[in-house]
N, C-alpha and C positions, 0 to 999 in steps of 0.2 A: 816445107812451108812453115813459117813461124806461127806459133799460137800463144794464147795467154794474154795478159794485160798489155794494152798498147797496140794490139793487132785487131781490135774490133770484136774479139771473142770475150765471153764472160770470164772474169778472173777466177782463179782457183787458189786454194791455199798452197798447193804445190808450186804454182808459178810465183808465189810470194816467198818461197824458200822454206815452207813447212811441209815436209814430205808426209807426215802422218799426224793430221789434226787429232786432238783429244787423246793421244796415245799415252801421255804421262798420267799416272794416277794422281788423284787429288784427295788426300785425306782431309778430315775435318780440321786438323791442326794446320795443314798447308793452306787450306781455304782461308783460314783466319789470318794467315800471313800474306795473302795476296796483295794487300794494300798497306802493309805495315813494314817498318824498317826491319830488315833481316841481317844486314851487315853494317858496321860502323867502325871507322878508324879515324883517330885524331892525327892529322898530318901536321905535326908541329916542327918538323925538321927534315933536312934532306935524308937523314938516316931512316926516319919514319916513312918517308915516301918510298925509299928503296925497299924497305921491308914489305910494305903493302904491295908494291909492284911485283915483288917475288912471290908473295903469298897468293895473289890473284892473277898471276900471269896466265893461268889456264882458263880464266873466265872468258867465254866467247864474246860477251858484249861490252867488256870493260873498255877496251880501246875505242871501238866504234862509238860508244855513248859519249865518252869524254872528248874525243876528237870531233864528233859530229856537230857540236855546238861551239867549237873553238877553231875558226878558220886560220888562226895564227899558228896552230900547231902543224908540223909537217904531217901529211896524210899517211906516211909510212911509219909513224911513231909506234913502236911495238908495245904490246900489253905490259911487258916488264918495265918499260921506261916511261909509260904515259903518265903515271901519277907524279913522277919526278918532274916531267915536263910541265905539268899543270902547276905544281908547286913553284917552279922557277918563274913562271909567268904571272902567277896570282898570289903567291905566298901561302901562308898557313890556312888550313880549313879542315873540313870533314869530308872524307870519302865515305859514301854510303850506297847501299843497295836498297832501293825502295820496293819492297815487295818480293815475294817468292820468285816471280818471273818478271820483275820490273827492271827499271833502268838504274845504271850506275850514275851517280852524280857527285860533284865536288862543290861543296857550299862553304861560303866564307865563315858562317857562324850558325848557331843553333836556330835562330829566327829564320834565316834563309832556308835551312834544311826543313823546318816545319812548313814553310810556304810551299816548297816543292812536294813534300809528302802529301799535303792537303790537295794539291792539284792532281797528283797521280791517283790518289784515292777517289777523287771525283770521276776520273776516267774509268777506273775499274768498276765502280758502282754503277755507272751508266752502261758500260759495255756488257756487264753480266746479265742485264735485263733484255738485251736486244736479241732478236732471232739471228740465226747463223748467217742468212743471206745479207742482212743489214750489217753485221759485223764484218763480213767479207768485203762488201762494197766500201765500207769505211776504211778498212785496212789497205785496200788497193789505192784509194785516193790518198791516204797518208803517205804511202810509199812513193806515189807520183810526186808528192810535194817535196820530199827529201828522202834520200836513201836510208838515213838513220831513223826514220819514223817507223819503227817496227814493234811498238808496244802491243798493239792489237794482235799482231801475228804471234808474238810470244805467248800472250794469254791463251790463244787458241790451241796451244800445245796440250792444254789440260781441258777437262770437261767443266770449265769454270762457269759457263753461262747458265742462268736460271731465267729464261724468258718470262716476261710479265706483260699484262695487257697494255699497260702504259709504258711504252719503251721509246727511247730516243731514235731518231732516224740516222741514216748514215752520215749526213752532213754534220749533225751535231757531234757524233763521235769523232769524226775527222777534225772538227774544230777544237774539241777538247784535247786531242793528242797534239795538234798544232800549237795550242795555247800553252800546254805543258812545256814543249821543247822551246818555245819562244821565251818562256819564263826562265828556263835553265840557261839559255844563251844570254839573256839580258843580265842575269846575275853574274855569269862568268865575265862578261865584258866590263861590268862595273867593278868587279873584284880586280880585274887586270888593270883598269884605269887607276884605281886607288893605289895599287902597287907601284905604278910608274910615276905617281906624283912626287915632286921633290920634297 
């Protein structure tokens, strides 16, 4: 008999793909990087895209994050080729990892990258004050909205939360994650449209 999200039973982290919540240690240095840029590459040529693709081919979330907001990319684009595929459709930009356990993004310029970084930081700051049951409900709703909405799940791999009296509810957290991905998708679509103009 099926169980877990979508079957009427309460969601669990395991059903969301996280086998051991809070299993990864979080040092003070890593906590400080939760919502700060941790990787950055200037993708200014096909060769730079190929180098980045090779360097980060082992990153679990690279291809899902970049493909998830770009429906024009083939869904089977592999991690090694996804940066080159984005370059080919959008041209030059910055490949970045936002936060220690955050999303991979490809932004057209520094201003676009700063906007995404600010939106992701807002999600992290809100999520870390929420009780676990609230974070879990929000993560479940986010995954129901789109398969690549996994940021709350990724954060839960560490003991990052510091619940506070005044904390957001699950709907607010879900909205923050949705707004972040919508912003990433909007930037990508505009970048691609600018590339295709004569």
